[in-house]
All heavy atoms as an XYZ file, in Angstrom:
894
protein
N      -7.360     -3.902     13.090
C      -6.684     -3.060     12.138
C      -6.647     -3.716     10.802
O      -6.155     -4.844     10.642
C      -5.235     -2.813     12.671
C      -4.387     -2.009     11.697
S      -2.735     -1.826     12.167
C      -2.916     -1.069     13.798
N      -7.168     -3.001      9.814
C      -7.163     -3.557      8.464
C      -5.944     -3.062      7.667
O      -5.637     -1.891      7.701
C      -8.427     -3.051      7.756
C      -9.628     -3.580      8.338
O      -9.651     -4.780      8.828
N     -10.773     -2.934      8.272
N      -5.261     -4.008      6.995
C      -4.178     -3.615      6.101
C      -4.391     -4.255      4.765
O      -5.129     -5.247      4.619
C      -2.790     -4.062      6.578
C      -2.378     -3.303      7.884
C      -2.695     -5.540      6.910
N      -3.859     -3.647      3.772
C      -4.083     -4.140      2.361
C      -4.522     -3.013      1.455
O      -4.211     -1.791      1.684
N      -5.426     -3.288      0.489
C      -5.855     -2.285     -0.438
C      -7.378     -2.097     -0.154
O      -8.174     -3.013     -0.114
C      -5.680     -2.789     -1.919
C      -4.145     -3.006     -2.184
C      -6.228     -1.760     -2.890
C      -3.997     -3.669     -3.543
N      -7.669     -0.839      0.064
C      -9.124     -0.402      0.302
C      -9.550      0.747     -0.603
O      -8.694      1.562     -0.916
C      -9.263      0.065      1.738
C      -8.889     -1.015      2.835
C      -9.065     -0.456      4.202
O      -9.775      0.537      4.453
N      -8.395     -1.086      5.105
N     -10.773      0.684     -1.057
C     -11.270      1.747     -1.915
C     -12.609      2.132     -1.342
O     -13.548      1.381     -1.372
C     -11.400      1.288     -3.330
C     -11.977      2.343     -4.373
C     -11.149      3.588     -4.400
C     -12.157      1.657     -5.675
N     -12.780      3.446     -0.900
C     -14.038      3.955     -0.435
C     -14.562      5.017     -1.383
O     -13.767      5.868     -1.798
C     -13.899      4.578      0.937
C     -13.468      3.550      2.001
O     -14.009      2.464      2.062
N     -12.550      3.929      2.866
N     -15.777      4.902     -1.897
C     -16.359      5.739     -2.852
C     -17.744      6.136     -2.486
O     -18.569      5.281     -2.042
C     -16.444      5.129     -4.267
C     -17.049      6.026     -5.267
C     -15.081      4.603     -4.743
N     -18.008      7.415     -2.484
C     -19.362      7.976     -2.147
C     -19.765      8.723     -3.411
O     -19.044      9.618     -3.898
C     -19.361      8.969     -0.929
C     -20.718      9.532     -0.823
C     -18.876      8.185      0.337
N     -20.932      8.373     -4.021
C     -21.385      8.985     -5.257
C     -22.693      9.753     -4.958
O     -23.585      9.355     -4.257
C     -21.666      7.858     -6.237
N     -22.761     10.919     -5.669
C     -23.982     11.705     -5.590
C     -24.259     12.247     -7.027
O     -23.332     12.481     -7.820
C     -23.711     12.945     -4.651
C     -23.502     12.559     -3.255
C     -23.270     13.837     -2.425
C     -22.920     13.448     -0.973
N     -22.589     14.550     -0.217
N     -25.522     12.359     -7.336
C     -25.963     12.913     -8.619
C     -26.583     14.246     -8.447
O     -27.136     14.675     -7.433
C     -26.938     11.958     -9.385
O     -28.114     11.798     -8.535
C     -26.338     10.625     -9.571
N     -26.578     15.022     -9.610
C     -27.261     16.292     -9.563
C     -28.331     16.323    -10.605
O     -28.526     15.301    -11.355
C     -26.246     17.458     -9.845
C     -25.568     17.464    -11.106
O     -26.019     16.678    -12.037
N     -24.587     18.239    -11.323
N     -29.078     17.422    -10.784
C     -30.217     17.386    -11.653
C     -29.841     17.324    -13.142
O     -30.630     16.934    -13.933
C     -31.062     18.649    -11.418
O     -30.214     19.784    -11.610
C     -31.693     18.743    -10.087
N     -28.597     17.710    -13.505
C     -28.071     17.596    -14.925
C     -27.684     16.204    -15.259
O     -27.302     15.945    -16.425
C     -27.043     18.618    -15.207
C     -27.443     20.046    -15.142
C     -27.252     20.656    -13.831
O     -26.172     20.321    -13.134
O     -28.000     21.520    -13.345
N     -27.645     15.353    -14.401
C     -27.195     13.864    -14.552
C     -25.666     13.705    -14.380
O     -25.206     12.669    -14.704
N     -25.005     14.683    -13.851
C     -23.617     14.488    -13.480
C     -23.509     13.722    -12.219
O     -24.311     13.701    -11.342
C     -22.939     15.877    -13.345
C     -22.802     16.642    -14.565
O     -22.834     16.037    -15.667
O     -22.786     17.936    -14.420
N     -22.430     12.975    -12.124
C     -22.116     12.112    -10.928
C     -20.880     12.702    -10.246
O     -19.792     12.816    -10.893
C     -21.915     10.694    -11.395
C     -23.115     10.113    -12.124
C     -21.588      9.790    -10.127
C     -22.877      8.874    -12.880
N     -20.958     12.979     -8.986
C     -19.877     13.487     -8.220
C     -19.357     12.380     -7.330
O     -20.194     11.705     -6.584
C     -20.254     14.735     -7.411
O     -20.657     15.794     -8.227
C     -19.041     15.183     -6.581
N     -18.149     12.009     -7.427
C     -17.488     10.912     -6.706
C     -16.540     11.468     -5.657
O     -15.649     12.257     -5.987
C     -16.803      9.928     -7.636
C     -17.614      9.247     -8.715
C     -16.698      8.370     -9.553
C     -18.654      8.385     -8.111
N     -16.628     11.088     -4.389
C     -15.613     11.329     -3.358
C     -14.920      9.985     -3.253
O     -15.548      9.014     -2.816
C     -16.226     11.763     -2.047
C     -16.938     13.121     -2.189
C     -17.662     13.486     -0.915
O     -17.965     12.681     -0.056
N     -17.895     14.774     -0.753
N     -13.591     10.017     -3.539
C     -12.909      8.800     -3.612
C     -11.720      8.779     -2.660
O     -10.977      9.798     -2.417
C     -12.271      8.601     -5.036
C     -13.417      8.704     -6.092
C     -11.486      7.314     -5.217
C     -12.966      9.001     -7.458
N     -11.516      7.664     -1.949
C     -10.418      7.483     -0.977
C      -9.809      6.084     -1.167
O     -10.143      5.156     -0.556
C     -10.985      7.640      0.511
C      -9.868      7.397      1.526
N      -9.114      8.436      1.930
C      -9.514      6.315      2.218
C      -8.233      7.956      2.830
N      -8.475      6.685      3.056
N      -8.834      5.967     -2.095
C      -8.035      4.724     -2.234
C      -6.999      4.705     -1.211
O      -6.284      5.687     -0.985
C      -7.558      4.712     -3.678
C      -7.458      6.192     -3.972
C      -8.498      6.929     -3.218
N      -6.727      3.602     -0.596
C      -5.673      3.423      0.475
C      -4.960      2.154      0.348
O      -5.590      1.109      0.134
C      -6.337      3.558      1.853
C      -5.265      3.559      2.956
C      -5.887      3.798      4.289
O      -6.584      4.799      4.460
O      -5.581      3.059      5.184
N      -3.626      2.220      0.417
C      -2.796      1.010      0.365
C      -2.043      1.027      1.693
O      -1.392      1.970      1.987
C      -1.825      0.964     -0.795
C      -0.933     -0.269     -0.741
C      -2.605      1.034     -2.106
N      -2.121     -0.037      2.448
C      -1.345     -0.066      3.738
C      -0.725     -1.438      3.882
O      -1.194     -2.508      3.374
C      -2.279      0.115      4.942
O      -3.389     -0.750      4.967
N       0.430     -1.487      4.648
C       1.058     -2.730      4.915
C       1.831     -2.599      6.268
O       2.193     -1.537      6.699
C       2.078     -3.127      3.800
C       3.120     -2.120      3.429
C       4.525     -2.537      4.106
C       3.333     -2.063      1.906
N       2.063     -3.755      6.828
C       2.868     -3.789      8.152
C       4.336     -3.719      7.789
O       4.854     -4.611      7.023
C       2.485     -5.112      8.910
C       1.009     -5.030      9.289
C       3.365     -5.189     10.156
C       0.546     -6.311      9.932
N       4.976     -2.766      8.398
C       6.443     -2.568      8.097
C       7.295     -3.032      9.230
O       8.548     -3.133      9.075
C       6.784     -1.092      7.897
O       6.324     -0.333      9.020
C       6.073     -0.583      6.588
N       6.806     -3.319     10.351
C       7.591     -3.832     11.463
C       6.692     -3.900     12.757
O       5.454     -3.702     12.765
N       7.319     -4.258     13.870
C       6.661     -4.379     15.134
C       7.395     -3.662     16.241
O       8.628     -3.686     16.231
C       6.453     -5.835     15.561
C       5.548     -6.620     14.600
C       6.074     -7.235     13.465
C       4.190     -6.697     14.879
C       5.187     -7.942     12.621
C       3.346     -7.327     14.025
C       3.835     -8.009     12.889
N       6.590     -2.995     17.191
C       7.252     -2.357     18.278
C       6.973     -3.206     19.615
O       5.821     -3.592     19.756
C       6.643     -0.960     18.502
C       7.004      0.088     17.450
C       6.234      1.407     17.700
C       8.484      0.386     17.431
N       7.966     -3.410     20.397
C       7.728     -4.177     21.592
C       7.157     -3.258     22.655
O       7.429     -2.103     22.735
C       9.083     -4.726     22.105
C       9.662     -5.762     21.140
C      10.841     -6.439     21.833
C      11.574     -7.321     20.841
N      10.854     -8.515     20.461
N       6.176     -3.815     23.382
C       5.511     -3.088     24.467
C       6.149     -3.467     25.809
O       6.789     -4.500     25.909
C       4.032     -3.428     24.496
O       3.881     -4.838     24.821
C       3.382     -3.049     23.157
N       6.041     -2.632     26.865
C       6.662     -2.906     28.154
C       6.105     -4.178     28.798
O       6.745     -4.780     29.610
C       6.279     -1.723     29.010
C       5.968     -0.601     28.059
C       5.425     -1.292     26.735
N       4.846     -4.621     28.367
C       4.315     -5.878     28.966
C       4.602     -7.044     28.228
O       4.033     -8.152     28.495
C       2.712     -5.645     29.128
C       2.426     -4.567     30.100
C       2.048     -5.378     27.797
N       5.479     -6.988     27.196
C       5.933     -8.193     26.520
C       5.201     -8.460     25.176
O       5.528     -9.423     24.450
N       4.275     -7.611     24.794
C       3.529     -7.845     23.525
C       4.293     -6.989     22.409
O       5.305     -6.383     22.580
N       3.564     -7.076     21.222
C       4.109     -6.284     20.099
C       3.017     -5.553     19.408
O       1.846     -6.069     19.357
C       4.770     -7.167     19.085
C       6.070     -7.788     19.501
C       6.751     -8.640     18.427
O       6.114     -9.171     17.582
O       8.032     -8.780     18.448
N       3.258     -4.348     18.924
C       2.284     -3.543     18.271
C       2.872     -3.390     16.763
O       3.924     -2.985     16.561
C       2.090     -2.104     18.859
C       1.618     -2.305     20.330
C       1.196     -1.241     18.054
C       1.642     -0.952     21.116
N       1.972     -3.634     15.812
C       2.435     -3.513     14.410
C       2.566     -2.046     14.013
O       1.773     -1.200     14.372
C       1.329     -4.243     13.594
C       0.111     -4.166     14.449
C       0.627     -4.151     15.895
N       3.619     -1.770     13.244
C       3.770     -0.479     12.616
C       3.192     -0.580     11.183
O       3.513     -1.472     10.512
C       5.236     -0.059     12.448
C       5.968      0.191     13.802
C       7.358      0.560     13.567
O       8.120     -0.205     13.009
N       7.779      1.777     14.016
N       2.330      0.354     10.866
C       1.653      0.293      9.614
C       2.008      1.507      8.750
O       2.028      2.613      9.214
C       0.116      0.243      9.789
C      -0.655      0.248      8.475
C      -0.229     -0.984     10.617
N       2.404      1.283      7.494
C       2.615      2.346      6.533
C       1.350      2.489      5.659
O       0.883      1.520      5.113
C       3.838      1.938      5.647
O       3.972      2.834      4.567
N       0.858      3.745      5.541
C      -0.414      3.956      4.801
C      -0.066      4.933      3.638
O       0.610      5.961      3.911
C      -1.451      4.510      5.683
C      -1.934      3.534      6.757
C      -3.113      4.169      7.473
N      -3.424      3.450      8.634
C      -4.181      2.314      8.639
N      -4.604      1.851      7.448
N      -4.451      1.670      9.709
N      -0.639      4.727      2.467
C      -0.610      5.750      1.360
C      -1.977      5.824      0.848
O      -2.707      4.856      0.704
C       0.316      5.102      0.257
C       1.807      4.947      0.659
C       2.560      4.224     -0.431
N       2.088      2.913     -0.619
C       1.957      2.282     -1.692
N       2.277      2.849     -2.918
N       1.514      1.050     -1.788
N      -2.383      7.050      0.643
C      -3.721      7.362      0.089
C      -3.756      8.563     -0.774
O      -2.841      9.399     -0.717
C      -4.756      7.319      1.220
C      -4.525      8.502      2.181
C      -5.099      9.761      1.949
C      -3.700      8.253      3.270
C      -4.837     10.772      2.914
C      -3.524      9.334      4.231
C      -4.128     10.531      4.032
N      -4.788      8.738     -1.506
C      -4.971      9.970     -2.317
C      -6.475     10.245     -2.347
O      -7.220      9.601     -3.025
C      -4.477      9.736     -3.748
N      -6.892     11.293     -1.611
C      -8.268     11.678     -1.563
C      -8.575     12.537     -2.780
O      -7.820     13.414     -3.127
C      -8.652     12.439     -0.292
C      -8.683     11.559      0.968
O      -9.054     10.348      0.816
O      -8.350     12.042      2.001
N      -9.737     12.247     -3.379
C     -10.098     13.059     -4.628
C     -11.627     13.212     -4.687
O     -12.363     12.380     -4.223
C      -9.685     12.277     -5.939
O      -8.288     12.066     -5.966
N     -12.023     14.323     -5.221
C     -13.436     14.625     -5.553
C     -13.480     14.923     -6.998
O     -12.831     15.897     -7.476
C     -14.040     15.710     -4.685
O     -13.872     15.292     -3.298
C     -15.468     15.873     -4.937
N     -14.307     14.209     -7.768
C     -14.421     14.459     -9.204
C     -15.867     14.464     -9.673
O     -16.717     13.880     -8.984
C     -13.580     13.423    -10.035
C     -12.102     13.451     -9.745
C     -14.113     12.049     -9.827
N     -16.115     15.058    -10.763
C     -17.458     15.095    -11.366
C     -17.353     14.470    -12.795
O     -16.514     14.891    -13.664
C     -18.019     16.493    -11.486
C     -19.426     16.517    -12.069
C     -20.013     17.845    -12.101
N     -20.178     18.309    -10.648
C     -20.277     19.568    -10.299
N     -20.287     20.480    -11.214
N     -20.481     19.868     -8.999
N     -18.203     13.459    -13.051
C     -18.116     12.731    -14.336
C     -19.581     12.707    -14.833
O     -20.509     12.741    -14.176
C     -17.694     11.291    -14.097
C     -16.324     11.064    -13.488
C     -16.141      9.574    -13.170
C     -15.254     11.550    -14.388
N     -19.587     12.507    -16.153
C     -20.882     12.135    -16.851
C     -21.086     10.671    -16.842
O     -20.104      9.908    -16.767
C     -20.889     12.649    -18.256
C     -20.818     14.199    -18.378
C     -21.873     14.703    -19.359
N     -21.895     16.115    -19.372
C     -22.847     16.807    -18.886
N     -23.885     16.215    -18.347
N     -22.863     18.120    -18.943
N     -22.266     10.202    -16.960
C     -22.546      8.756    -16.980
C     -21.733      8.078    -18.122
O     -21.801      8.581    -19.279
C     -23.991      8.468    -17.177
O     -24.321      7.110    -17.060
N     -21.059      7.051    -17.768
C     -20.214      6.322    -18.849
C     -18.763      6.694    -18.904
O     -18.007      6.037    -19.568
N     -18.402      7.845    -18.290
C     -17.046      8.230    -18.333
C     -16.194      7.442    -17.334
O     -16.686      6.907    -16.293
C     -16.900      9.758    -17.979
C     -17.422     10.632    -19.072
C     -17.185     12.115    -18.764
O     -17.190     12.524    -17.580
O     -17.118     12.867    -19.725
N     -14.868      7.337    -17.566
C     -14.012      6.507    -16.818
C     -12.960      7.490    -16.161
O     -12.408      8.366    -16.826
C     -13.277      5.409    -17.568
O     -14.299      4.578    -18.198
C     -12.347      4.622    -16.708
N     -12.647      7.236    -14.885
C     -11.648      7.997    -14.120
C     -10.515      7.054    -13.805
O     -10.701      5.880    -13.449
C     -12.258      8.472    -12.805
C     -11.266      9.052    -11.773
C     -10.790     10.418    -12.247
C     -11.934      9.127    -10.435
N      -9.284      7.573    -13.943
C      -8.118      6.816    -13.694
C      -7.315      7.521    -12.553
O      -7.071      8.708    -12.658
C      -7.190      6.622    -14.837
C      -5.887      5.850    -14.544
C      -7.896      5.919    -16.025
N      -7.067      6.784    -11.447
C      -6.217      7.310    -10.386
C      -4.917      6.517    -10.324
O      -4.963      5.300    -10.236
C      -6.978      7.271     -9.055
C      -8.222      8.123     -9.050
C      -6.069      7.759     -7.871
C      -9.065      7.921     -7.820
N      -3.783      7.136    -10.375
C      -2.496      6.479    -10.259
C      -1.582      7.196     -9.230
O      -2.026      8.219     -8.653
N      -0.444      6.721     -9.069
C       0.529      7.413     -8.233
C       0.717      6.815     -6.871
O       1.506      7.344     -6.076
N      -0.015      5.786     -6.541
C       0.220      5.125     -5.271
C       1.361      4.135     -5.394
O       1.195      2.895     -5.600
C      -1.043      4.386     -4.806
C      -2.271      5.250     -4.467
C      -3.502      4.477     -4.238
C      -1.904      6.021     -3.177
N       2.522      4.638     -5.403
C       3.784      3.999     -5.747
C       4.504      3.558     -4.500
O       4.602      4.397     -3.551
C       4.752      4.869     -6.672
C       3.942      5.228     -7.946
C       5.999      4.182     -6.933
C       4.683      6.228     -8.788
N       5.111      2.414     -4.536
C       5.851      1.929     -3.365
C       7.163      1.270     -3.802
O       7.173      0.579     -4.863
C       5.034      0.882     -2.577
O       5.791      0.210     -1.656
N       8.210      1.477     -2.999
C       9.453      0.772     -3.328
C       9.940      0.197     -1.990
O      10.036      0.893     -1.017
C      10.527      1.746     -3.783
C      11.829      1.142     -4.250
C      12.867      2.201     -4.724
O      13.229      3.084     -4.077
N      13.158      2.022     -5.968
N      10.189     -1.104     -1.976
C      10.645     -1.860     -0.817
C      11.918     -2.560     -1.138
O      12.168     -3.042     -2.188
C       9.586     -2.869     -0.466
C       8.313     -2.282      0.051
C       7.350     -3.249      0.481
N       7.810     -4.036      1.649
C       7.262     -5.051      2.118
N       6.144     -5.526      1.646
N       7.774     -5.738      3.196
N      12.860     -2.534     -0.082
C      14.073     -3.245     -0.126
C      13.997     -4.363      0.905
O      13.748     -4.098      2.093
C      15.286     -2.390      0.146
C      15.573     -1.382     -1.004
O      15.188     -1.688     -2.135
O      16.052     -0.274     -0.636
N      14.209     -5.635      0.461
C      14.215     -6.734      1.432
C      15.676     -7.318      1.517
O      16.237     -7.579      0.504
C      13.302     -7.887      0.893
C      13.242     -9.112      1.698
C      12.641     -8.808      3.042
C      12.408    -10.146      0.997
N      16.183     -7.240      2.686
C      17.619     -7.742      2.901
C      17.598     -9.129      3.544
O      16.968     -9.311      4.552
C      18.297     -6.712      3.867
C      19.695     -7.016      3.989
C      20.399     -5.801      4.744
N      21.699     -6.272      5.200
C      22.171     -6.067      6.440
N      21.439     -5.506      7.316
N      23.330     -6.582      6.668
N      18.262    -10.092      2.895
C      18.314    -11.485      3.281
C      19.751    -11.814      3.621
O      20.651    -11.653      2.759
C      17.770    -12.337      2.177
C      17.833    -13.855      2.467
C      16.852    -14.184      3.663
C      17.455    -14.635      1.263
N      19.953    -12.227      4.875
C      21.256    -12.651      5.294
C      21.293    -14.183      5.448
O      20.520    -14.675      6.294
C      21.653    -11.930      6.582
C      23.057    -12.390      7.123
C      21.632    -10.447      6.441
N      22.195    -14.858      4.833
C      22.431    -16.246      4.994
C      23.744    -16.502      5.598
O      24.807    -15.905      5.160
C      22.342    -16.976      3.643
C      21.031    -16.874      2.985
C      20.996    -17.490      1.609
O      21.906    -17.297      0.846
N      19.876    -18.172      1.292
N      23.869    -17.293      6.603
C      25.262    -17.478      7.302
C      25.293    -18.890      7.902
O      24.312    -19.578      8.099
C      25.423    -16.433      8.332
C      24.379    -16.529      9.544
C      24.690    -15.402     10.500
C      23.553    -15.430     11.575
N      23.825    -14.434     12.591
N      26.587    -19.296      8.059
C      26.894    -20.553      8.684
C      26.656    -20.332     10.211
O      27.206    -19.331     10.750
C      28.299    -20.987      8.444
C      28.634    -22.244      9.209
C      28.520    -21.175      6.899
N      25.907    -21.210     10.908
C      25.692    -20.960     12.337
C      26.999    -20.855     13.094
O      27.966    -21.560     12.861
C      24.858    -22.198     12.763
C      24.249    -22.718     11.502
C      25.187    -22.385     10.393
N      27.013    -19.981     14.040
C      28.086    -19.639     14.892
C      29.257    -18.991     14.182
O      29.767    -17.941     14.530
C      28.664    -20.926     15.651
C      27.638    -21.566     16.567
C      28.267    -22.862     17.122
C      27.172    -20.666     17.714
N      29.718    -19.531     13.091
C      30.855    -18.972     12.337
C      30.516    -17.644     11.736
O      31.335    -16.684     11.674
C      31.379    -19.936     11.228
C      31.972    -21.196     11.711
C      32.290    -22.104     10.546
C      33.174    -21.001     12.561
N      29.279    -17.457     11.254
C      28.830    -16.209     10.697
C      28.731    -15.072     11.751
O      28.563    -13.973     11.393
N      28.692    -15.367     13.023
C      28.561    -14.393     14.088
C      29.911    -13.928     14.622
O      29.946    -13.080     15.531
C      27.782    -14.984     15.213
C      26.314    -15.273     14.771
O      25.784    -14.540     13.914
O      25.755    -16.213     15.344
N      30.983    -14.572     14.167
C      32.336    -14.216     14.691
C      32.684    -12.761     14.196
O      32.422    -12.396     13.040
C      33.395    -15.114     14.157
C      33.366    -16.623     14.754
C      34.380    -17.384     13.979
C      33.576    -16.609     16.172
N      33.359    -11.950     15.112
C      33.805    -10.668     14.648
C      34.803    -10.733     13.624
O      35.632    -11.697     13.623
C      34.306    -10.051     15.996
C      33.937    -10.941     17.083
C      33.601    -12.259     16.517
N      34.838     -9.908     12.671
C      35.812     -9.785     11.587
C      35.729    -11.072     10.567
O      35.386    -10.945      9.474
C      37.235     -9.468     12.038
C      37.210     -8.181     12.811
C      38.134     -9.422     10.825
C      38.554     -7.960     13.511
N      35.995    -12.187     11.152
C      35.969    -13.505     10.336
C      34.560    -13.900      9.878
O      34.382    -14.628      8.933
C      36.730    -14.614     10.995
C      38.164    -14.431     11.245
C      38.683    -15.610     11.976
C      38.968    -14.340      9.868
N      33.582    -13.414     10.594
C      32.197    -13.819     10.300
C      31.749    -13.392      8.923
O      30.900    -14.084      8.270
N      32.357    -12.434      8.332
C      32.032    -11.937      6.958
C      32.401    -12.979      5.958
O      31.818    -13.050      4.798
C      32.660    -10.626      6.642
C      32.060     -9.473      7.384
C      32.741     -8.903      8.461
C      30.820     -8.968      7.076
C      32.254     -7.933      9.221
C      30.274     -7.873      7.778
C      30.974     -7.353      8.883
O      30.455     -6.327      9.581
N      33.333    -13.904      6.179
C      33.651    -14.950      5.242
C      32.619    -16.044      5.270
O      32.637    -16.877      4.373
C      35.029    -15.521      5.644
C      36.187    -14.523      5.639
C      37.495    -15.097      6.216
C      36.452    -14.115      4.220
N      31.853    -16.121      6.281
C      30.901    -17.248      6.398
C      29.374    -16.792      6.282
O      28.464    -17.471      6.696
C      31.091    -17.899      7.759
C      32.408    -18.493      7.858
C      33.394    -17.780      8.608
C      32.641    -19.719      7.326
C      34.698    -18.387      8.779
C      33.968    -20.343      7.424
C      34.994    -19.557      8.169
N      29.203    -15.639      5.679
C      27.817    -15.220      5.441
C      27.715    -14.386      4.174
O      28.691    -13.947      3.625
C      27.314    -14.413      6.627
C      27.904    -13.004      6.835
C      27.204    -12.354      8.056
C      28.092    -11.136      8.493
N      27.487    -10.586      9.689
N      26.443    -14.330      3.664
C      26.149    -13.769      2.385
C      24.894    -12.892      2.591
O      23.886    -13.278      3.237
C      25.889    -14.770      1.300
C      25.489    -14.267      0.018
C      25.219    -15.304     -0.990
O      25.339    -16.522     -0.730
N      24.928    -14.980     -2.246
N      24.959    -11.666      2.062
C      23.833    -10.706      2.209
C      23.350    -10.335      0.766
O      24.158     -9.995     -0.072
C      24.239     -9.421      2.918
O      24.820     -9.792      4.155
C      23.073     -8.521      3.046
N      22.004    -10.523      0.599
C      21.370    -10.161     -0.732
C      20.372     -9.148     -0.464
O      19.621     -9.169      0.548
C      20.792    -11.400     -1.407
C      21.798    -12.370     -1.787
O      22.823    -12.071     -2.436
N      21.561    -13.642     -1.518
N      20.096     -8.260     -1.376
C      19.048     -7.209     -1.245
C      18.165     -7.334     -2.491
O      18.634     -7.390     -3.658
C      19.632     -5.815     -1.133
O      20.463     -5.763     -0.044
C      18.549     -4.778     -0.964
N      16.840     -7.420     -2.261
C      15.921     -7.540     -3.329
C      14.986     -6.321     -3.268
O      14.408     -5.938     -2.226
C      15.049     -8.797     -3.175
C      13.965     -8.912     -4.260
C      13.152    -10.138     -4.021
C      12.112    -10.229     -5.150
N      11.240    -11.399     -4.945
N      14.943     -5.548     -4.392
C      14.090     -4.342     -4.505
C      12.841     -4.685     -5.238
O      12.961     -5.228     -6.342
C      14.925     -3.215     -5.107
C      14.121     -1.992     -5.417
C      14.949     -0.823     -5.743
N      15.688     -0.392     -4.557
C      16.688      0.388     -4.530
N      17.176      0.929     -5.659
N      17.261      0.767     -3.398
N      11.723     -4.210     -4.786
C      10.521     -4.425     -5.472
C       9.787     -3.081     -5.493
O       9.746     -2.227     -4.600
C       9.515     -5.435     -4.786
O       9.181     -4.982     -3.516
N       9.243     -2.807     -6.771
C       8.505     -1.540     -7.051
C       7.036     -1.970     -7.360
O       6.853     -2.837     -8.149
C       9.083     -0.780     -8.182
C      10.525     -0.341     -7.904
O      10.727      0.188     -6.896
N      11.378     -0.566     -8.839
N       6.125     -1.275     -6.747
C       4.682     -1.525     -7.097
C       3.991     -0.130     -7.267
O       4.394      0.913     -6.695
C       3.948     -2.269     -6.000
O       4.048     -1.511     -4.796
C       4.630     -3.619     -5.709
N       2.964     -0.212     -8.146
C       2.123      0.989     -8.331
C       0.669      0.520     -8.465
O       0.411     -0.514     -9.168
C       2.433      1.777     -9.569
C       1.602      2.931     -9.863
C       2.018      3.814    -10.998
O       2.959      3.398    -11.783
O       1.417      4.843    -11.178
N      -0.278      1.119     -7.753
C      -1.618      0.756     -7.776
C      -2.287      1.789     -8.718
O      -2.135      2.977     -8.518
C      -2.242      0.811     -6.359
C      -1.529     -0.099     -5.385
C      -3.709      0.467     -6.415
C      -1.631     -1.576     -5.754
N      -3.116      1.320     -9.662
C      -3.843      2.096    -10.525
C      -5.344      1.815    -10.323
O      -5.676      0.565    -10.279
C      -3.444      1.960    -11.970
C      -2.031      2.112    -12.256
S      -1.476      3.655    -13.060
C      -2.757      4.113    -14.150
N      -6.239      2.719    -10.250
C      -7.643      2.557    -10.037
C      -8.403      3.099    -11.250
O      -8.211      4.298    -11.561
C      -8.123      3.250     -8.762
C      -9.539      3.070     -8.580
C      -7.387      2.683     -7.521
N      -9.249      2.226    -11.846
C     -10.082      2.687    -12.969
C     -11.561      2.646    -12.473
O     -12.049      1.553    -12.121
C      -9.936      1.738    -14.172
C      -8.548      1.785    -14.793
C      -7.481      1.108    -14.187
C      -8.304      2.508    -15.890
C      -6.233      1.159    -14.742
C      -7.059      2.664    -16.517
C      -6.045      1.889    -15.881
N     -12.192      3.724    -12.521
C     -13.624      3.794    -12.086
C     -14.507      4.340    -13.301
O     -14.200      5.364    -13.857
C     -13.870      4.755    -10.921
C     -13.243      4.292     -9.609
C     -13.427      5.424     -8.571
C     -13.942      3.078     -9.116
N     -15.601      3.608    -13.589
C     -16.486      4.091    -14.594
C     -17.850      4.358    -13.913
O     -18.438      3.456    -13.276
C     -16.759      2.945    -15.672
O     -15.498      2.592    -16.301
C     -17.641      3.463    -16.778
N     -18.303      5.570    -14.026
C     -19.526      6.063    -13.362
C     -20.653      5.763    -14.403
O     -20.598      6.186    -15.547
C     -19.447      7.440    -12.996
N     -21.751      5.103    -13.888
C     -22.871      4.844    -14.716
C     -24.142      5.196    -13.896
O     -24.292      4.728    -12.775
C     -22.929      3.379    -15.099
O     -21.707      2.997    -15.808
C     -24.098      3.097    -16.035
N     -24.986      6.009    -14.482
C     -26.202      6.379    -13.898
C     -27.322      5.578    -14.348
O     -27.572      5.375    -15.509
C     -26.524      7.911    -14.244
C     -27.758      8.470    -13.589
C     -27.566      8.429    -12.080
C     -28.027      9.890    -14.055
N     -27.995      4.876    -13.468
C     -29.061      3.824    -13.776
C     -30.373      4.564    -13.683
O     -30.663      5.171    -12.651
C     -29.011      2.661    -12.830
C     -27.909      1.793    -13.020
C     -26.588      2.126    -13.081
C     -27.865      0.369    -13.333
N     -25.780      1.015    -13.268
C     -26.654     -0.073    -13.390
C     -28.956     -0.566    -13.440
C     -26.226     -1.395    -13.674
C     -28.567     -1.873    -13.611
C     -27.260     -2.275    -13.754
N     -31.197      4.518    -14.734
C     -32.495      5.147    -14.654
C     -33.565      4.063    -14.683
O     -33.555      3.083    -15.476
C     -32.707      6.060    -15.879
C     -31.742      7.208    -15.980
C     -31.930      8.113    -17.084
C     -30.934      9.151    -17.106
N     -31.142     10.121    -18.265
N     -34.535      4.231    -13.769
C     -35.524      3.157    -13.681
C     -36.941      3.624    -14.362
O     -37.114      4.751    -14.528
C     -35.900      2.877    -12.239
C     -34.732      2.204    -11.541
C     -35.105      1.884    -10.124
O     -36.251      1.828     -9.752
O     -34.130      1.625     -9.330
C-alpha cells in the first residue's frame, strides 16, 4: 500500500497541437490502525484526490489546488500512576492540542516537443 503524494498524468495530442491531460493527484496518509482477530493490525488510510481532464496549448501552465487537510494532534503528558487516578488524576496531567493545516498545489506546464 502506497501512502504519500502521487501524481498520475496521461497526455495526448491532437492534430492542431493541443495537449489533453488526464490528471489524478492524490494525497494519502495513515490515520490509525485496526486490530485483526489474529492479532495483527491493518492501517486505516485517508485519501484525497481530484481527477481532472484539461486541454492546453504548448507552453501553458495548469494550476490545481484545493487538496486541503486539517489535522489535530492531541498530546497527553502525565505523572506515571498519579495521572491515572480518577478525579485527582487531572491535577497530574497536561493535555495539548496542535492543529496543522496543509494544502497541496500542483503546477503543470505542457510542452510539445517537435523532432
